[in-house]
Wavefront OBJ file of the C-alpha trace (Angstrom):
o trace
v 95.750 -26.874 78.840
v 98.046 -24.246 79.019
v 99.964 -24.864 75.746
v 99.222 -23.666 72.001
v 102.187 -24.521 69.531
v 104.518 -25.905 72.409
v 104.070 -22.225 73.672
v 103.818 -22.268 77.565
v 101.682 -19.374 78.279
v 102.264 -18.387 81.294
v 105.902 -18.278 80.187
v 104.519 -16.000 77.494
v 102.754 -13.892 80.103
v 105.707 -13.711 82.323
v 107.874 -12.322 79.863
v 105.192 -9.975 78.467
v 105.269 -8.541 81.971
v 109.145 -8.301 82.377
v 108.552 -6.466 78.898
v 106.329 -3.689 80.052
v 107.959 -3.450 83.653
v 111.005 -2.836 81.919
v 109.242 0.148 79.837
v 107.990 1.380 82.835
v 111.104 1.635 84.663
v 113.414 2.831 81.960
v 110.727 5.758 80.860
v 108.866 6.529 83.937
v 112.081 6.062 86.339
v 115.559 5.232 84.573
v 115.575 8.011 81.261
v 112.655 10.132 81.930
v 114.688 13.482 81.617
v 117.018 12.698 78.726
v 114.005 11.116 76.673
v 111.543 14.059 77.298
v 114.514 16.519 76.331
v 115.381 14.198 73.196
v 111.647 14.646 72.376
v 111.220 18.350 72.985
v 108.595 18.396 75.808
v 108.102 19.037 78.964
v 106.147 17.584 82.001
v 103.675 20.100 81.522
v 103.426 19.876 77.802
v 102.600 15.871 79.062
v 100.064 16.589 80.830
v 98.053 19.218 79.224
v 98.282 16.851 75.710
v 95.347 15.173 76.558
v 96.908 11.872 76.072
v 95.133 9.564 78.562
v 96.933 7.262 80.998
v 95.010 4.744 81.178
v 95.056 4.112 77.398
v 98.936 4.683 76.738
v 99.341 2.033 79.768
v 97.032 -0.112 77.877
v 99.036 0.517 74.481
v 102.088 -0.436 75.839
v 101.017 -3.291 77.810
v 99.314 -5.060 74.476
v 102.736 -3.993 72.598
v 104.442 -6.005 75.285
v 102.078 -9.166 74.764
v 102.611 -9.248 71.115
v 106.148 -8.876 71.318
v 106.264 -11.886 73.612
v 104.163 -13.669 71.696
v 105.465 -13.184 68.394
v 109.066 -13.849 70.229
v 107.304 -17.259 71.616
v 105.930 -18.106 68.444
v 109.609 -17.650 66.542
v 110.679 -19.639 69.039
v 108.690 -22.621 68.728
v 109.365 -22.600 64.909
v 112.703 -22.448 64.686
v 114.651 -25.005 66.295
v 116.323 -23.558 69.772
v 118.977 -25.557 70.807
v 119.754 -24.215 74.338
v 120.423 -20.532 75.533
v 122.905 -19.440 73.418
v 120.597 -19.968 70.164
v 118.164 -18.700 71.880
v 119.863 -15.355 73.137
v 121.324 -15.296 69.499
v 118.079 -15.001 68.202
v 117.031 -12.671 70.628
v 120.125 -10.606 69.208
v 118.700 -11.044 65.272
v 115.488 -10.197 66.272
v 116.324 -6.772 68.076
v 118.761 -5.738 65.765
v 117.084 -6.489 62.175
v 113.058 -6.169 63.294
v 113.499 -3.176 66.109
v 116.423 -1.434 65.740
v 117.540 -1.213 62.413
v 113.508 0.558 61.321
v 114.257 3.325 64.438
v 117.833 3.899 63.156
v 116.048 5.445 60.222
v 113.922 7.549 61.853
v 117.080 9.701 63.319
v 117.683 10.530 59.826
v 114.367 10.787 57.826
v 112.720 12.584 60.960
v 115.419 14.321 61.967
v 115.151 12.672 65.749
v 118.079 13.320 67.913
v 120.642 10.455 68.030
v 119.786 10.264 72.222
v 116.752 9.217 71.454
v 117.789 6.396 69.158
v 120.024 4.803 71.922
v 117.553 5.512 74.673
v 114.694 3.631 72.408
v 117.149 1.231 70.975
v 118.332 0.480 74.485
v 115.069 -0.203 75.986
v 113.837 -2.323 72.880
v 117.334 -4.761 73.519
v 116.749 -5.029 77.824
v 112.926 -5.584 76.557
v 113.754 -8.307 73.793
v 116.543 -10.014 75.966
v 114.283 -10.331 78.735
v 111.196 -11.868 76.914
v 113.476 -14.530 75.616
v 115.538 -15.255 79.196
v 112.202 -15.553 80.352
v 110.863 -17.713 77.664
v 114.033 -19.882 77.855
v 114.008 -20.729 81.520
v 110.070 -21.303 81.283
v 110.375 -24.053 77.825
l 1 2 3 4 5 6 7 8 9 10 11 12 13 14 15 16 17 18 19 20 21 22 23 24 25 26 27 28 29 30 31 32 33 34 35 36 37 38 39 40 41 42 43 44 45 46 47 48 49 50 51 52 53 54 55 56 57 58 59 60 61 62 63 64 65 66 67 68 69 70 71 72 73 74 75 76 77 78 79 80 81 82 83 84 85 86 87 88 89 90 91 92 93 94 95 96 97 98 99 100 101 102 103 104 105 106 107 108 109 110 111 112 113 114 115 116 117 118 119 120 121 122 123 124 125 126 127 128 129 130 131 132 133 134 135 136 137 138
């Protein structure tokens, strides 16, 4: 059986993979240069940092799985009556649990506003892709 709590495991896996791939495209192709500038690092800084690329990739995949699982559980516990309700729920999740906490870092950690925009944009597309895939597989 591939369902627990009425959660489609295959849909969850597809949603997690989509989120992971959006992160890959977002940070390694679309916004590499502005993100690195906002972080104040160069390619050489990253190479010499000692960060393990396999560990970083695994951590990103694990985070995508956890996010997809959390949204799957939320969708299973809260009545979702169609696409509009599901996408509204995704908007609430993004705003309340992703965007808002990141906003305070602009001030408390003196992060550049562009970093907030880049990271918040990724979170938006990641969460919405998860929601769309889960709703399609429901």
